[in-house]
C-alpha positions in Angstrom: -35.5 30.9 17.2 -34.0 32.2 20.4 -32.6 35.8 19.9 -29.8 37.3 21.9 -31.4 40.4 23.4 -28.1 42.1 24.4 -26.1 41.7 21.2 -25.2 44.9 19.4 -23.8 45.6 16.0 -20.6 46.8 17.5 -20.2 43.5 19.3 -20.0 41.8 15.9 -17.2 44.0 14.5 -14.3 41.6 15.4 -16.2 38.7 13.6 -17.0 40.9 10.7 -13.3 42.0 10.3 -12.2 38.3 10.4 -14.7 37.5 7.7 -13.5 40.4 5.6 -9.9 39.3 5.7 -10.9 35.9 4.5 -13.3 37.3 1.8 -10.7 39.7 0.3 -8.2 36.9 -0.1 -10.7 34.5 -1.5 -12.1 37.1 -3.9 -8.7 37.9 -5.4 -7.6 34.3 -5.6 -10.8 33.3 -7.4 -10.4 36.2 -9.8 -6.9 35.0 -10.7 -8.1 31.5 -11.5 -11.5 32.2 -13.1 -11.8 32.8 -16.8 -14.8 34.8 -18.2 -15.2 32.1 -20.8 -16.2 29.7 -18.1 -19.4 31.6 -17.5 -20.3 32.8 -14.0 -19.2 30.9 -10.8 -22.3 29.6 -9.0 -21.6 27.0 -6.4 -18.5 25.2 -5.0 -17.8 21.5 -5.6 -15.2 20.1 -3.1 -14.2 23.7 -2.3 -13.8 25.0 -5.9 -16.2 27.3 -7.6 -18.0 25.9 -10.7 -20.5 27.2 -13.2 -24.0 25.8 -13.4 -25.8 26.8 -16.5 -29.4 27.7 -15.7 -29.4 31.4 -15.9 -26.4 33.7 -15.5 -27.7 35.4 -12.4 -24.5 35.3 -10.2 -21.9 37.1 -12.2 -22.8 40.4 -10.6 -22.3 38.9 -7.2 -18.8 37.8 -8.1 -17.8 41.3 -9.0 -20.0 42.8 -6.3 -18.0 40.8 -3.7 -14.9 42.7 -4.8 -16.7 46.0 -4.4 -18.1 45.1 -1.0 -14.6 44.0 0.1 -13.2 47.3 -1.2 -15.9 49.3 0.6 -15.1 47.6 3.9 -11.3 47.3 3.7 -10.2 50.1 1.4 -8.0 47.7 -0.6 -7.8 49.4 -4.0 -6.8 46.2 -5.8 -10.3 44.9 -5.2 -11.8 48.0 -6.7 -9.5 47.6 -9.7 -10.6 44.1 -10.2 -14.3 45.0 -10.0 -14.1 48.0 -12.3 -12.2 46.0 -15.0 -14.8 43.2 -15.0 -17.8 45.5 -14.9 -16.6 47.2 -18.0 -15.6 44.1 -19.9 -18.3 41.6 -18.8 -21.4 43.1 -17.5 -22.8 44.9 -20.6 -24.7 41.8 -21.8 -26.5 41.6 -18.5 -28.0 45.1 -19.1 -29.9 44.0 -22.2 -30.6 40.4 -21.2 -34.3 40.0 -22.1 -34.5 36.4 -20.9 -34.2 36.8 -17.1 -35.8 38.5 -14.1 -32.4 38.9 -12.5 -31.4 42.4 -13.4 -31.4 43.7 -9.9 -29.2 40.9 -8.7 -26.5 41.4 -11.4 -26.6 45.2 -12.0 -27.4 46.8 -8.6 -24.6 44.6 -7.2 -22.1 46.1 -9.7 -23.1 49.4 -11.3 -25.3 50.2 -8.3 -22.5 49.8 -5.8 -20.1 51.8 -8.0 -22.6 54.7 -8.1 -23.1 54.5 -4.4 -19.4 54.5 -3.7 -18.9 57.6 -5.8 -21.8 59.4 -4.1 -20.2 58.6 -0.7 -16.8 59.9 -1.9 -15.2 56.4 -1.5 -14.1 56.7 -5.1 -13.1 59.9 -6.8 -15.9 61.9 -8.5 -15.9 61.6 -12.2 -18.9 62.9 -14.2 -18.4 60.7 -17.2 -18.0 57.6 -15.0 -21.1 58.4 -13.1 -23.1 58.9 -16.3 -21.9 55.5 -17.4 -23.1 53.8 -14.2 -26.5 55.6 -14.2 -27.1 54.9 -17.9 -26.5 51.2 -17.2 -29.0 51.2 -14.3 -31.6 53.0 -16.5 -31.2 50.5 -19.3 -31.4 47.5 -17.0 -34.4 48.7 -15.1 -36.3 49.3 -18.3 -35.4 45.9 -19.8 -36.5 44.1 -16.6 -39.8 46.0 -16.6 -40.5 44.9 -20.1 -41.0 41.3 -19.0 -44.6 42.0 -18.1 -47.7 39.9 -17.7 -50.9 41.9 -17.0 -53.7 40.3 -15.0 -57.4 40.4 -15.1 -57.7 42.1 -11.7 -55.6 45.0 -12.9 -52.4 43.8 -11.3 -49.4 42.3 -13.1 -45.8 41.0 -12.6 -42.4 40.8 -14.1 -42.4 37.1 -15.2 -39.6 34.7 -14.4 -37.3 32.9 -16.8 -39.9 30.1 -16.7 -42.2 32.1 -18.9 -45.1 34.6 -18.9 -47.2 32.4 -16.6 -44.6 32.4 -13.8 -44.2 34.8 -10.8 -41.2 34.1 -8.6 -40.9 35.5 -5.1 -37.2 35.9 -5.9 -38.0 38.9 -8.1 -39.0 41.0 -5.2 -35.3 41.7 -4.5 -34.5 42.5 -8.1 -37.2 45.2 -8.3 -34.5 47.5 -6.9 -33.3 48.1 -10.5 -36.7 49.4 -11.6 -36.8 51.7 -8.5 -33.3 53.1 -9.2 -34.1 53.6 -12.9 -37.2 55.5 -12.0 -35.4 57.6 -9.4 -32.9 58.6 -12.2 -35.8 59.9 -14.3 -36.1 57.0 -16.7 -39.1 55.2 -18.1 -39.8 52.3 -20.4 -41.1 53.2 -23.8 -43.6 50.8 -25.4 -45.7 50.6 -28.5 -46.7 54.0 -30.0 -44.1 55.5 -27.7 -46.2 54.7 -24.6 -44.3 55.8 -21.5 -44.5 53.1 -18.8 -43.7 54.3 -15.3 -41.0 52.1 -13.7 -42.1 52.8 -10.2 -45.6 51.8 -11.1 -44.3 48.5 -12.5 -42.2 47.8 -9.4 -45.1 48.6 -7.0 -47.6 46.7 -9.0 -45.4 43.6 -9.1 -44.8 43.9 -5.3 -48.5 44.1 -4.7 -49.1 41.1 -6.9 -46.5 39.0 -5.0 -47.9 40.1 -1.7 -51.3 38.9 -2.8 -50.3 35.6 -4.5 -47.0 34.5 -3.0 -47.5 35.2 0.7 -50.2 33.8 2.9 -51.6 35.7 5.9 -53.7 33.1 7.7 -56.8 34.5 6.1 -58.3 31.4 4.6 -57.1 31.8 1.0 -56.8 28.0 0.7 -57.1 25.0 2.9 -53.6 25.5 4.3 -53.8 29.3 4.8 -54.3 29.1 8.6 -53.3 31.7 11.2 -50.6 29.4 12.7 -48.8 29.5 9.3 -49.1 33.3 8.7 -46.2 34.4 6.5 -45.8 31.1 4.7 -44.4 31.9 1.3 -44.7 30.1 -2.0 -41.8 30.2 -4.5 -43.9 30.5 -7.7 -47.4 31.7 -8.4 -48.8 30.3 -11.7 -51.2 32.2 -13.9 -53.0 31.7 -17.2 -51.3 34.6 -19.2 -54.1 34.5 -21.8 -56.9 35.2 -19.3 -54.8 36.8 -16.6 -56.3 34.5 -13.9 -54.4 32.9 -11.0 -54.2 29.1 -11.3 -52.1 27.7 -8.5 -49.1 27.9 -6.3 -46.0 26.0 -7.4 -42.2 25.8 -6.8 -39.0 25.2 -8.7 -36.5 24.8 -5.9 -38.6 24.1 -2.8 -40.2 20.8 -1.7 -43.8 21.6 -2.5 -46.3 24.3 -3.3 -47.6 24.2 0.3 -44.3 24.3 2.1 -41.9 27.2 2.3 -38.6 27.1 0.4 -36.6 29.2 2.9 -34.5 31.1 0.4 -37.7 32.3 -1.3 -38.9 33.4 2.1 -35.7 35.3 2.7 -35.9 37.0 -0.7 -39.3 38.3 0.3 -38.2 39.4 3.8 -35.4 41.5 2.5 -37.2 42.6 -0.7 -40.2 44.0 1.1 -38.1 45.7 3.7 -36.0 47.4 1.0 -39.0 48.4 -1.0 -40.5 50.0 2.0 -37.4 52.0 2.5 -37.6 53.2 -1.1 -41.3 54.0 -1.1 -40.7 56.1 2.1 -38.3 58.2 0.0 -40.6 59.0 -3.0 -42.6 62.1 -3.2 -46.2 62.0 -2.1 -47.7 62.5 -5.5 -45.7 59.7 -7.2 -48.2 57.1 -6.0 -51.9 57.0 -5.9 -52.7 57.4 -9.7 -53.3 54.8 -12.4 -55.2 52.5 -10.0 -52.3 52.3 -7.6 -52.8 52.7 -3.8 -51.5 55.9 -2.2 -48.1 56.1 -0.6 -49.5 55.4 2.8 -51.5 52.4 1.6 -48.5 51.0 -0.3 -46.3 51.3 2.8 -48.9 49.6 4.9 -49.2 46.7 2.4 -45.5 46.3 2.2 -45.1 46.4 6.0 -47.8 43.7 6.3 -45.9 41.5 3.9 -42.5 42.1 5.5 -43.9 41.5 9.1 -45.6 38.3 8.1 -42.6 36.8 6.5 -40.2 37.9 9.2 -42.5 36.6 11.9 -42.8 33.3 10.1 -39.0 33.1 9.8 -38.5 33.7 13.5 -41.4 31.5 14.7 -41.6 28.7 12.2 -38.7 28.5 9.7 -35.6 28.2 11.8 -33.7 26.1 14.3 -33.0 27.5 17.8 -30.0 29.5 16.6 -31.8 31.2 13.8 -30.3 29.1 11.0 -32.8 27.5 8.6 -33.0 24.2 6.7 -33.6 24.4 3.0 -37.4 24.0 3.2 -39.8 24.2 6.2 -41.6 21.1 4.9 -38.6 19.1 3.9 -39.8 15.5 4.0 -37.2 14.1 6.4 -37.0 16.9 8.9 -39.1 14.8 11.3 -36.1 12.5 11.6 -34.3 15.3 13.4 -36.9 15.3 16.2 -37.8 18.7 17.6 -35.5 20.5 15.2 -36.8 23.9 16.1 -35.7 23.6 19.7 -32.0 22.9 19.0 -29.3 24.5 16.9 -29.2 23.7 13.2 -27.0 20.7 12.3 -25.5 21.0 8.8 -24.0 17.5 9.2 -27.2 15.6 9.9 -28.1 12.6 7.8 -31.5 13.8 6.5 -32.0 17.4 5.3 -29.5 20.1 4.4 -29.2 23.5 6.0 -29.3 26.6 3.7 -27.1 29.2 5.3 -27.4 31.4 2.2 -31.1 31.8 3.0 -30.2 32.8 6.6 -27.8 35.5 5.4 -30.4 37.1 3.2 -33.0 36.8 6.0 -30.7 38.4 8.6 -30.4 41.5 6.5 -34.2 41.6 6.0 -34.7 41.4 9.8 -32.2 44.2 10.4 -33.8 46.4 7.9 -37.3 45.8 9.1 -36.2 46.4 12.7 -34.6 49.7 11.6 -37.7 50.8 9.7 -40.1 50.0 12.6 -37.8 50.7 15.5 -38.7 47.2 16.6 -35.9 45.6 18.6 -37.3 42.0 18.2 -36.4 42.1 14.5 -33.1 43.8 15.0 -32.0 41.3 17.7 -33.1 38.4 15.6 -31.0 39.7 12.7 -27.9 40.2 14.8 -28.3 36.7 16.3 -28.4 35.1 12.9 -25.5 37.2 11.7 -23.4 36.2 14.8 -23.9 32.5 14.1 -23.1 32.8 10.4 -19.8 34.6 11.2 -18.6 31.5 13.1 -17.6 28.0 12.0 -19.0 25.8 10.6 -20.6 28.5 8.5 -17.7 30.9 8.0 -15.2 29.2 5.6 -11.8 29.7 7.4 -9.8 27.4 5.2 -7.8 29.4 2.6 -7.9 26.7 0.0 -11.7 26.6 0.0 -12.9 29.3 -2.5 -16.2 29.9 -0.8 -16.9 32.3 2.2 -20.3 31.1 3.5 -20.6 27.4 3.9 -23.7 25.2 4.1 -25.3 26.8 1.1 -27.9 25.0 -1.1 -28.8 25.8 -4.7 -31.3 23.3 -6.0 -31.8 20.3 -3.7 -34.7 18.7 -5.7 -32.5 18.6 -8.8 -29.5 17.2 -6.8 -27.2 20.0 -8.0 -25.4 20.4 -4.6 -22.3 18.5 -3.7 -22.3 15.8 -1.0 -18.8 15.1 0.2 -17.6 11.6 0.8 -19.0 10.2 4.0 -21.9 12.7 4.2 -25.5 11.9 3.5 -26.6 15.4 2.6 -24.9 18.3 0.9 -22.7 20.3 3.3 -19.6 22.4 3.6 -20.1 24.1 0.2 -20.7 27.7 -0.8 -22.6 29.7 -3.3 -21.8 33.0 -5.0 -25.1 34.6 -3.7 -24.4 33.3 -0.2 -20.9 34.8 -0.1 -22.3 38.1 -1.5 -25.1 38.4 0.9 -22.9 37.6 3.9 -20.7 40.6 2.7 -23.8 42.8 2.3 -24.8 41.8 5.8 -21.3 42.7 7.1 -21.5 46.1 5.4 -24.9 46.9 7.0 -23.7 45.8 10.4 -20.5 47.9 10.1 -22.5 50.9 9.2 -24.9 50.4 12.1 -22.1 49.9 14.5 -20.7 53.2 13.5 -24.0 55.1 13.7 -24.7 54.9 10.0 -27.0 53.2 7.5 -27.1 52.6 3.8 -29.7 51.7 1.2 -29.5 50.6 -2.5 -30.6 53.9 -3.7 -28.7 56.6 -1.7 -25.4 57.3 0.0 -24.8 56.5 3.6 -26.9 58.3 6.2 -25.9 58.9 9.8 -28.1 58.3 12.8 
């Protein structure tokens, strides 16, 4: 990709404000139409949100959109909508034992409400804060209970596919375990064994770094230096023996190509985990076979750098926008696709702007962590493109905010409009949400601030 080296966060504020006006209106209109009995809205079909039963991992994004819009606009009607639905509809997500998605659903709702209260954006209320924090504790413990231990002493929170399955997606949901730990909670197991939630999160992240990310170190025939940072969607293990078996994928093209949304989850997840580990006390890591704080930070930085470098150097078109998989079988039909802007209206392979929105935040956070302008400028460049047409949905009758989003291309779940040959011009709930998170981060940076999932806004 070609980064704009002079772009600043403040330069993007007019585009951010335009997106926010659209988002606030779309969020309120969808809320008036959508019934909780319909499930969670997932993707748009011909401009209207529809449910897609696989796992209910997007409901927190729906209500999180309202909270982010409130945070950025101050519109109290958005806060009222979010609060009402969090109370009425999110409790089942706290105790959902069948998914790895707790951080997606519950940090996006209870987590934002806690942060907004800490920042004084909503009035302080001790009982209300205890409600948010209890929810976060419960959710973190329930997620951590989905555990497969490995023969090498590592382990992971297994995906909805079963105990054999480690998804790269889960890296971004580990935030729930981190917050629960920060709030003093632990998971109690058999014979009242107390299981440390920070240990679970760190161990999972180390396992993903070892088995889902490639560093050009010869791990397999395709682990070559030129493909450093290649990321596999799913690592498969034998849960009985605790031995790694093979790479795999659910939503990508193959086990030996990179599904770009999975790459983006890793980019952002490792950057955020690094931010969190920086905040923990020195003695909280280094026991029970875990590396020290310094070793953990080095490992997470290695993973984040590799994935972000791969995104910038291998995974995107010239403008920083990615197609759905780096090895998509008909990308060759586009010619030298990396040397020209992404084309969501091509006849061969779809763009996935939702992956780019997630990746942009990962780039900005890694740049902030390292003081490395190359990552920051790449993140701003991607954001600037996403905040323009044909990615920003400017039509009021289209319920999505971020267009050119892909859910599951191999399964054919994404809508292809009449006259097109690949899915295009549709949105996803996670794409809309992550564009708004990106807008929040850019706004804070433009005003000399910063925020994380675990603390109130900081300045400077």
